[in-house]
N, C-alpha and C positions, 0 to 999 in steps of 0.2 A: 522745768528742770527739777529732778529729785536727786538729793545727795545719797550716795551709796556707801562710800568708805573714804577715809582720809588717813594717810600715814605721814607723820610729822617727825622731823629730825632736826634738833638744834634750832628751834624757833622760839625766841624769848626764853620763857622759863621751862619750855618743853624740851626734854632731852631726846626721848624716843617713844612715841605712843602710836597706837592704831585704834581708830574709832569707826565702828560700823553704824550707819544711820538707817533705821527703819522708816518707811513712809508713814509717819504718824506725828503726833505732838510730842516733843522731846523737851525735857528740862535739864539744863546744865546747872547743877547746884554745887556751891562751894563758897568758902570764905572769899572776901575781897582780896584780889591779888593771887588767887590760887591757879590762875592760868586759863580761866574759861574763855575770856575774850581773845586769848592768844590762838585758840583753835579757830575762831572765826576769822582772825586776821590771816592765819595760815591758809584758810579756804579761799579768801579773797585774793591772796598772793598767788595761789595755784592757778586761779582763773585769769587774772589780769597782769600778774607780775608786779614789779616795783612801781608805785605811784608816788612820785617825788613831791607832789603838791599836797598829799594827804599824810596819813600816819602809817604808810606802807613803804617807807624808805628802807634800803637794804640794811643800813646800820641799826635801825630800830627793830628789825626782825631777827637778825643774827644773834644767837645766844652768846652772852659774854664769855670770852675765853675760848671760843671755837672759831675756826676759820672756814668751815663749810656748813651748809644747811640745805635741807631739801624738803619738799612737800609733794606727795603723790595723792591726787584726788580722783576718785571714780564717781561718775554720776550718770543719770539717765535723762535723755531728752526724747520725747515721743516714743518711749519704750526701747530706745537704742542705747547701748552701753558705750561710754567713752571714758578714757583715762588720760589725765594730764599730769606731767611731772616737771617741776621747776627746781632749780638749784641756785644757791647763793655761794659766792666765794669771796674771801677777803684778800685784797691786794695789800700786803703789809708795807710794801715800799711806798705806795701812794696813800695808804690809810683810807682806802675806799672799799665798799662792798658792792660787787656787781653780779649780774645774773649770768649764768652759764647757758649753753645751748639746752633747750628743753626737749621733752619727749611727749609724743601724742600717740595714743593707741586707739584704733578704730577697726572693728570687725576682726580683731585678733592680729592686725597688721600694725607694726610699730614704725613711726616716722620721727625724724629729728628735725627740729625747727629752731630758728633764732628766736630770742624773746619776743621781738616785734611780730614775726610770722606766726608764732604760737598764739599771741593775743588776737591777731586777725582771725585765726582759725576758730578760737572760742567765740569771738564776736559773731562770726557767721553762723555757728551752731545755735547760739542764744538769740539770733536774729536782732542783735543790737546794730546800730549804725556803725559800719566799719570806717567810713570816711570821717565821722565825728570823733570816734574813740580810739582809732588805731594807734595814734601817737599822743593821745591826751594824757595830762598829768592827773586826771581824776575821772571817775565814771559815775556821775551824779544819778543816772538812771538806776544803777544797781544800789547806790546808797539810799535813794529815796523810796525804792520799791521793795528791796530784799533785806538789806542789812544796813542799819545806822549804828555806829559804835556808841557805847554808853555815854561818853562825854559829849557827843554831838546831837543827842536827841533834843535837848532844850535849846541848843544853838540854832536850830531851825527857826525858832521864834525870836531868839535874841539877835539874829543876824540882821545886818543892814537891809532894810526893805528893798532897796534897789538891787542889791547883790542877790538877795533871795529871789526876787522877781525875775532877774536875768536867768537864774538857774531853772526856775519853773518854766519860763518861756522856752528854754532849751529842751526841757523834758516834754512840754506840750507841743513842741514843733512850731511855736509861734515866732521863734527867733529868725526863722527864714524870711518872714515878712519884714522884720527889722532890717535884715541884710539886703532885701530887695529895695527897701526905701533908701538905704545908704548908697545903693548902686544906681539910683534913679538919675543922679547927676551925670554919672558915666554914660547911662543910656541916652540922656538928653544930648550930650556931646556927640555921641555916636549918631543919633538921628539927625542932628544938625549937619554933621559931616556928610551923612548919606544924602540929605537934601541938596547940599552944595554939589556933591559928586554927580547926582542925577541931573541937575540943571546944567552942569558942564558937559555931560555926555549928550544931553538933548541938543545943546548948542553946537557941539562938535559934529553931530550927524548932519546938520545943514537943513536944506529944504527939499527932500526927495519928493514931496507932493507936487512941486513945480517941475521937477525934472522928468517925472514919469510920462506926462502927455507928450512932451517933445520927443522922448525916446520912442514912444509908441508910434508917432507919426513917421519917424525915420525908419522904423521897422516895416511899416506898410509900404513906403516908397521902395525900400530895398526888395521887398517881396515881389512887387510889380516888375522891377528890373530883372529879377531872377526868373520869373515866369516867361518873360520875353526871350531871354537868353536860352532857357530850357527848350522853348519852341524851336528856336533856330538850331539848337544842338540836335534836337530830334530829327529835323529835316535833313541835317547833314549826316546823321547816323543812317537814315534811310538810304541816302545817296551812296554812302560807303558800303552799306549792306548789298545794294544792287551791283556796285562795282566789284565787290568781293565775289558775288555769285557769278558775274561775267568772267572774272579771272579764274574762278574754280572750273567753270565750264571749259574755258580755253585750256587750262591745265589738263583737264580730262581729255580734251581733244588731242592735245600734244602727246599726252601719255598714250592714248589709243593709237595715234599716228606713229609714235615711236615704236610701239609694239608691232605695228604692221610693217614698218621699215625693217625692224629686226627680223621679222618673219620673211620679208622679201630677200634680205641679205642672206639669211640662213638657207632659203631655197636656192638662191644663186650658188652658194657654196656647195650645197648638196648636189646640185646639178653638175657642177664642175667635178666634184668627187666621183659622181656616178659615171660620167663620161670617161674619166681616167680609169676607173675600175673596169668598165666594159672593155676598154681597149686592152688592158692588161689581161683580162680573162680570155679574150680571143687569141692573144699571143700564147697564152698557156695551153689552150686547146690545140693550137697548131703544133706546139712542142710535144704534147702528149701523143698526138697521132703519129708523129715521127718516131717516138719511142715504141709505140705498138708495132710499127712496121719492122723495126730492128729486132724486136722480141720474136716476131713470127719467123724471121730469117734464122734466128738462133734455134728455134724449135725444129725447123727443117734440117738444120745441120747436125742434129743429135744422131749418134750411131743406132742401127737397128740390131738388137741382140735377140736371137731365137733361143728358146729354152727347150731341151730335149725331154725333160721330165717335168711333170707338174707337181713338184713338191715345194713346200715352204722352206724358208731358210732355217727355221727351227727344227723341222723334221730332218733335214739334211744333216744338221749339226748333231742331232740325236743319233742318226744312223752312223755317222762317223765315229762318235764316241763308242757305240756298241761294237763296231767292226774292230776298232783299235783294241778294245778289251778282249775280243776273240783272238787277235794276233798275239797279245801278251800272254793269254792263257795257253795258246798253241806253242809258243816259244818256251814257256815253263815246262810243258810236257816233253818238248824236244830235248830240253836240258836234262830232264830226268832220264829219258831213254838213252841219250848220249853217254851219260854217266854210267848207266847200267851196262851198256856195250863195252865201255872201257874196262869195267871191273871184270866182266866175263873174259875179255881178251887177255887181260893180265893174269887171270886165274888159269886159263888154258895154256898160256905161254909158260908159266912157272910150274904148273902141275901140282901145286899145293896151295892151301889157304894161307893168305898173308897174315891172317889173324891168329889162327890156331896151329898152323904148320902141318895139317893133315894132307895127305895125298889125295888127289882127286881120282875117283874110280869111275864116275859117270860122265864122261866126255861127250857122249852123244846128247845127253839131256842138256848139257850146257851149250852145245853147238846149236841144238834146236832152239833154246831160249835166245841165243845170239842172233839167229836168223830171224826169229819172230820180232826181236827188238829192232833189227835193221829195217825189216819190212814196215814196222810201225813208225820208225824214224822217217822213212820215205813218205809215208802218208802225212806226217805232220809237216814236213817241208813243203809238200804239195799244197796243203791247207793254208800254210802261211803265205805262200806266193799268191794263192787265189785271193785271200783277204787283202793283201797289200794292193793287188790290182784293183780290187773293189774300192779300197780307200782312195786310190789315186783318181778313179773316175768320180767318186763322190766329191772330192776336193775340187775337181774341175767344174762339176755342176754347181757347187757352192760359189765358186768364184764368178761364174757366168751370172748366177742368180743375183749376186751382190752388184755386179756391174749393171745388170738390167734394172735393179731397184734404184741405183744411183741416177741412171739416165731418166727413169720415170719420175724420180723426185725432182730432178732439175727441170724436166718438162713441166711438171705440175707447178713448180715455183714460178716459172716463166709465164705460164697460163694465168696463174693467180695475179701476178703483177699486171698482166695485160688487162684482166678484168677490172682491177682497181683503177687503172688508168682510164679504161672505158667508162667506168662509173664516175670518175672525176670529171671526164669530158661531159657526161650527161648532166652532172650537177652544175658545172660551169655554164652549160647551155641554158639550164633552167634559171640560174642566177642572172644570166644576161637578160633573159626574158623579164624576170622580176624587176631588175634594174631599169629596164626600158620602160616598164609600167610606172615605176616611181618617178622616172625622169619626166614622163608626160604629166604626172600628178603635180609635181613641183612647178613645172612650166605653166600648168593651168592655174595653180594658186597665185602665181605672180601676175598672171593675166587678169584674174578676178579682182585682185587688190588695185591694180592700175586702173581697171575699168570703173571701180567704185569711186575713185577720186578723179575720174575723167582725165587721167594723165597718160600720155602716150609712151613714155620711156622712163627708165630708172633715174636718169640724170635729173629730169624735171621733178620726179617724185622726191628726190633728196633736197632740191631747192625749195619745195613746198614746206618742208619741215622748218627751214630757216625763216621763212615768211611768218609762220605761226609763232616762233620764238621772238621775233621782232615785235609782233603784235602784243605778246604777253609782256615784254619789257616796257613797252609804251603804256600799257594798262597799269602796270605796277607803279610807274612814275606818277601817273595821274592820281592813283590811290594815295601815294605818299604825300602828294601836295594837299589832298583833302584831309589826310590825317594830321598834317601840320596845322591846317586851319582848325581842326577839331581840338587839338592840344591847346592852341591859343584860346579857343572859346571856353574849354574846360577850365583852364587856369583862371580866366576872368570870372567864370561861374564860381569856382572854388574860393576865389578872393571875396566875391560878394557873399557867398555862404558863410565864410569866416567872419566877415563884417556883421552879417546877420546874427551869428552866434554871439559875437561880442556885444552886439546891441541887446540881444535877449539876456545875456549875462548881466549887462549893465542894468537892464530893466528889472531883472530878478534881484540884483543887489540893491537897487533903489527901493523896490517893494519891501525887501528885507529890512532896509534902513527905516522905511516908513512904519513897518510892523514893529521894529525895535523901538522906534520913537514913540509909537502909540503905547507900547508896553511900558516904556520908561515914564511916559506921562501918567499912565495908570499907577505905576509904582510910586511916582512922585506924589500923586494925590494920596495914595495909601500912606506913604511915609509922613506926609503933612498931617493927615488925620491921626496917625499913630502918635506923631509928635505932640499934637494937641491933646490926645488922650493921656499920654505919659505926663505932660506938663500939668494938666488940669484935673484929670480923672483918677489916674493910678494911685497917687498918694491917698486920696480920699477912700478909694476902694480897699486898699491894703489896710488902712486904719479901721474901716468897717469890718473887714474879715477878722482882723485881730481882736476887735471889740466883741464880735459875735462869738468867736472861739473862747475868749476869756469869760464872757458873760455866761455862755453855756457851761464851761468848765466850773466857773465860780458857783453857779446855781447848784449843780450836782455835787460839787465839793462841799458846799454849805450844808446840804442835806446829811451827808455822811459825817461831817465835822460835828454838827449839832447832835446827831443821833448818838455817836460814840461818847461825846462829852456828857450828855444828859444821863447816859447809862452809868458813867463813872462818878458824876457829881449830881446829887439830887437837890442841891441848893437852888430854889426857884428864883432867888434874887439875882442870880448870875445869868446873863445872856451873852452869847458869843455869835460872831459872824466874821466874814472876811470881806475886805474891800475888793470888788471885782476887778479894779484897775491894776492892783499890784499884789493881791492875795495876802495883804497884811491883816493878821487876826485882830479883831476889835473885841474888847471885853467891856461889858456894861454891868454895873452893880447897882441894883435899885434904880435902873433907868439911866444911870450916869456912866459915862465912859471912864474906865479905870485902867491904869497902867498894869502891864503884865507882872511887873515886879511886886505889885501890892497884893498878889494872890498868895495863898498859903502854899507850902511845899507840895502837898497832895494835889491842890488845884492846878499848880503849874505843871506837875507831871501828867495829870489827866488831860490838860489842854494840849501839851506837847504830844502825848500818845494819840489823842483823838486826831490832831493835825496830821501826824505821821500816818496813821491807819487810813484816814480819808484820802490822803495823797496816794497811798499804795493802792487803794480801791479804784480811784478814778483813773490812775495811770494804767493799771492792768485792764480796765474796761476799755479805755481809749486806744491802748496798744496791745490788742489781743494777739498780734503776731509775735510779741516778745515771749520767749520760752522760759522766763523765770517767774511766771505768775503762780506756779504751784508751790513756791518756796517763800517762807517769811521767817526772818531772824530778828528777834527782839532782845536787845541787850539791856538788862535791868529796867524793864518797862514799868515796874511797880515801885520804883524808888520814891519814897514819901507817901505811898498809898496806905490808907487804913485797911484793916482786915475786911471791912465791908466793901471797900472799893475793889480789893483783890478778888473777892467772891463774885463781884459783878462782871469781872473780866471774862468769865466762862461764857456768858451770853454773847460778848463781843466775838470771842473766838469761834463760837458756833455759827454766828452770822457771816464771819469771814470765809468759812468753809475752805480753808487752805489745806492742801493735801499733805504737805510736810511743813511743820512749824517748829523752830528751835527757840526756846526761851532761856535766857541767861539770868540767873538770880542768885543772891547770896543767902537767901532763906528758902524754906520749903513751903511757903504759903500757897504755892501754885500746884503742888504735887497732886492735889485732889482732882484736877481736870487735865492732866497730861497722861500719856500712855507709857512713856519710857523716861527713866530718870538716870542721869549720869552724875556721879559724885566726883568732884574735883578736890584734890588734897595736895598741898605743897609742903615738901620736906627737903631741907638742905638746898633751898633755891631750885628745886626740881618738881615739876607738876606730875601727878599721878592721877589716872582716871579709872573709875570702876563703875560698871553698869549694875544698878541694883536689880536683884532678882535673877542675875545671870549665874 
């Protein structure tokens, strides 16, 4: 984890500041009480929230006189940027300070979490144990590896050895073996109960090993009985199959016989119908012959009309029309001539023109015209008479012609009817011949069928069908009796098969019980061995593991502890080491054990810092999955150091090779080997921060 930026509002002496952190060595410089440690507490609060067992209670963080506070921290983990924001709020009615809902920003997306959920999220990112620290009142892994407040640096060594050792065991992961040892009694009870349960289950199963041979013998006997009944059933099935074949043959014979009977009866019916039809047809022929005789008589009775002229009716009608037109034309001429004669007679009688009144002087000319007109009138009268005589003759000829045609038409109609009747007689004669042939065919068919069955007449033929039906009914009764026997046999067989299934299931169940009993025996033996191992071996093994981890950690810890201390303190008379069984530091002066309190202030600070840095080093090496190994915060690490000791710290920092280190100090003795310096100043109970060189 690398810190990027922090924004603090109303935390202790800080009113409102923003600090950006470069990935380098940083010095927080300022007088005692200027607010340097407040920034670190704000960072720890932003990460983990209120820690009631430490110095991060809400009331200790909230600035006096304010009712709200907030910290917003941005940081990197594996190159990924995260931002977390927490808030505090005072409840004046209860007199308490509590956390509000927090905010978490990842990949530009903002999420709201409860205080506990937000701590869980941070623990997951830093790869700290969520189960251990999610609801814990302190985070010792962070305090021992990243940041220890000023007032707690020496407390590590002054602390009760057992309490300190418990904390170290938690950090080194040894406490889980202690937990296992505490739970061994629970495991013992569990194994004892398991053993009793297994013994009870084995007893409840009984003795399937004795039951299996008896069941197998019963199965073999039942199989033998089944085979015998199956053989009997097969023989009965064969008999039934033969009976069924016989019945089917008999049904086929009856079916064929019934078809023949139907055919005989049909032929009989057809013969009867044919005889009736032939009789009717002969009667019809006789009636038709009588009709023909009557028609011939009618033809002979028709009148004979002679025609004087050989003209058609159409020509005669045309001649009549023409003659009548000539009569009409002659009559018109006659009327004109008559009118002219009247006019001349009137003119001659009056002697003057009736129109103009002139006298007539040419009487001879008029008389001549009168005579000529009368002569012409006579001609026209003669012509009219001649034409009328001609018309009369033509009308007589036309009437005779029409009568002749009517007679001829009637004669023709009679002759046509005669021919139709003669044709019908011929057809009926042919039909009678065909019917006679069919009659013989049907009679022959009946004869052939009767001869096939060697039966003399139809009555006996019908009786034979009943004999076949009786034979079929008897065969069906025999078959039903055999089927009843088969059903009884099959039921018995099914019952035995059911018994065999039950026996097999019983055998299977017994084998299953035997297998289960065997497995339970195996499990019982395993649990007994496990019980022995838990009672006698597990505690020794856990203690061995614990001792080996402690010894390994103590050896490596001692190397770093001595290395850092000898860099800071060159006094050859002082030797240090830790007890591997509880990590209690031991001090020897001139070969004699000396209490920690007898050391000088600089020696105490050096011993505390060496212990702290060794602890940081070994924890980061042993817990490389933890994401805070790139950050180290030292709060007043040089308290009581001489200038020479302070100068030697540069060698330690170089060997630590921490990517981002924040050192808090009230003097500037360390500014020669840090990259960035932040100056803290407190005025009117408010902290101000200024980065030098900015």
